[in-house]
C-alpha positions in Angstrom: 81.5 125.1 120.8 84.1 122.4 120.2 83.8 120.9 123.8 80.3 121.1 123.5 80.3 119.0 120.4 82.5 116.6 121.7 80.5 115.8 124.9 77.1 115.6 122.8 79.0 113.2 120.5 80.3 111.2 123.8 76.7 110.8 125.3 75.2 109.5 122.2 77.7 107.2 121.6 77.8 105.7 125.4 74.1 105.7 125.0 74.8 103.6 121.7 76.9 101.5 123.3 74.9 101.0 126.5 72.3 99.8 124.9 74.1 97.7 122.2 72.5 99.7 119.2 73.4 97.5 116.2 76.1 100.0 114.6 76.5 97.8 111.7 73.3 99.8 109.9 75.5 103.0 110.8 78.5 101.4 108.9 76.8 100.7 105.9 75.4 104.5 105.9 78.7 105.9 106.4 80.2 103.8 103.6 77.9 105.4 101.4 77.8 108.5 102.5 81.9 108.7 102.7 81.9 106.9 98.9 79.4 109.9 97.7 81.9 112.2 99.4 84.9 110.5 98.2 83.5 110.5 94.5 83.2 114.4 94.0 86.5 114.8 93.2 87.7 115.4 89.8 91.3 114.1 91.6 90.4 110.1 91.0 88.0 108.0 90.1 86.1 106.0 92.7 83.9 103.3 92.0 80.3 104.5 93.0 78.9 101.4 94.8 80.3 98.5 96.8 81.6 95.7 95.5 80.5 92.1 96.0 80.9 89.0 94.8 82.4 85.4 95.3 86.1 85.3 94.9 88.8 82.9 94.4 88.9 83.2 98.0 85.6 83.6 99.5 83.1 86.0 99.6 85.0 89.3 99.6 83.8 92.6 99.3 85.3 96.5 98.7 84.1 99.1 100.8 85.9 101.7 98.2 88.1 100.9 95.2 89.6 104.2 93.2 91.4 104.8 90.7 94.5 107.8 91.1 97.6 108.8 89.4 98.7 105.5 87.5 97.6 103.5 90.9 94.7 101.3 92.5 93.2 102.8 96.1 91.5 99.9 98.0 90.0 101.8 101.4 88.4 99.8 104.1 86.3 102.5 106.1 85.7 101.5 109.8 83.0 103.6 111.7 84.5 103.4 115.3 83.7 105.3 118.5 85.5 107.9 119.5 88.1 106.1 122.7 87.3 108.5 125.8 89.0 105.5 127.8 91.7 102.9 127.4 89.3 100.0 127.2 87.5 101.6 123.8 90.8 102.2 122.9 91.7 99.2 122.7 88.5 97.7 121.2 89.1 100.0 118.6 92.2 99.1 117.7 91.3 95.6 117.2 88.7 97.0 114.6 91.4 98.5 112.8 93.8 95.5 113.2 90.5 93.5 111.5 90.6 96.3 108.8 94.1 95.7 108.3 93.7 92.2 107.7 90.7 92.1 105.2 92.8 95.2 102.9 95.9 92.6 102.9 93.1 89.6 101.6 91.4 92.1 99.3 95.0 92.7 98.0 95.2 88.9 96.8 91.7 89.0 95.8 92.7 92.2 93.3 95.9 90.3 92.3 94.1 87.0 91.7 90.6 88.6 90.0 91.2 91.3 88.5 89.2 90.3 84.9 86.0 89.6 87.6 86.4 92.5 89.3 86.7 94.3 85.8 83.6 92.8 84.5 81.7 93.1 88.4 82.4 97.1 87.7 81.3 97.4 84.1 84.8 98.2 83.1 86.0 100.3 85.6 89.5 99.0 85.9 92.0 99.4 83.2 92.5 95.5 80.9 95.6 94.8 82.1 96.3 94.4 86.3 98.2 96.9 88.2 101.2 96.0 90.0 101.5 94.8 93.4 103.5 97.9 93.9 100.5 100.2 92.1 98.0 99.4 95.2 97.3 101.7 97.8 95.6 100.3 100.8 94.1 102.9 103.4 91.9 102.5 106.4 89.6 105.0 106.8 87.7 105.8 110.3 85.8 108.4 111.4 87.5 109.9 114.1 91.2 110.8 114.4 92.4 109.0 117.4 94.5 107.0 114.7 95.0 109.1 112.1 98.6 109.0 110.7 99.1 105.4 112.1 100.6 102.8 110.3 100.7 99.3 110.6 102.6 96.3 108.1 102.6 99.6 105.7 99.0 100.2 105.4 98.5 103.7 106.4 95.5 104.8 108.7 93.6 108.0 108.5 90.1 109.9 109.1 87.7 110.8 106.3 88.6 114.5 107.0 92.7 113.9 105.8 91.2 112.0 103.3 88.6 114.4 101.8 90.9 117.2 102.2 93.7 115.9 100.2 91.4 114.6 97.4 90.1 118.0 97.4 89.5 120.1 94.0 90.4 123.4 95.6 93.1 121.9 98.0 96.5 123.3 97.6 98.8 121.2 96.6 102.8 121.3 95.0 104.1 118.5 93.1 107.5 117.0 94.7 109.9 115.1 92.8 111.5 112.4 95.2 114.2 109.8 93.2 112.5 109.3 89.6 108.9 109.8 90.9 107.0 113.0 91.4 104.7 113.2 94.2 101.5 114.8 95.2 102.0 117.1 98.7 98.8 118.7 100.4 99.4 122.3 101.8 97.3 122.5 105.2 96.2 126.0 105.7 
């Protein structure tokens, strides 16, 4: 059944590419879907809407901003096409690099414009800005081809990893690593 599903998915993605169907609308829809999925967990607090505004560096948007364990998490969401050949893999990798660049800029915006973002989100962020070391940046994709890859200190994950990690019924242990406790997900 899985192989059959993969073949259908591959054909649909190929048709979309062949007919140059605009994927931006699909990306927006996917962002909304994923924000909704992530906000279902009680383990973190996810701002429910996309944030778009004029920041100190220009037009800025945050796909997902969340609060977790005394950290702020910023997530750039990318809806990619499964790479079945080297050309597609390269193109998807370029999208990942673009997402990394966007996250670096968003982190700077968060550091500079904390109060503005707090106002836009109606007090979602705490009054005092978090220091840089308490900001987590993630790229989240709809495919697992790049999961666990880390570029410039930014981890790439797929939606299933993110949803499982923040699942209310996941199995976790708390590990003491040096002075800091960490939550570790146990895969079944």
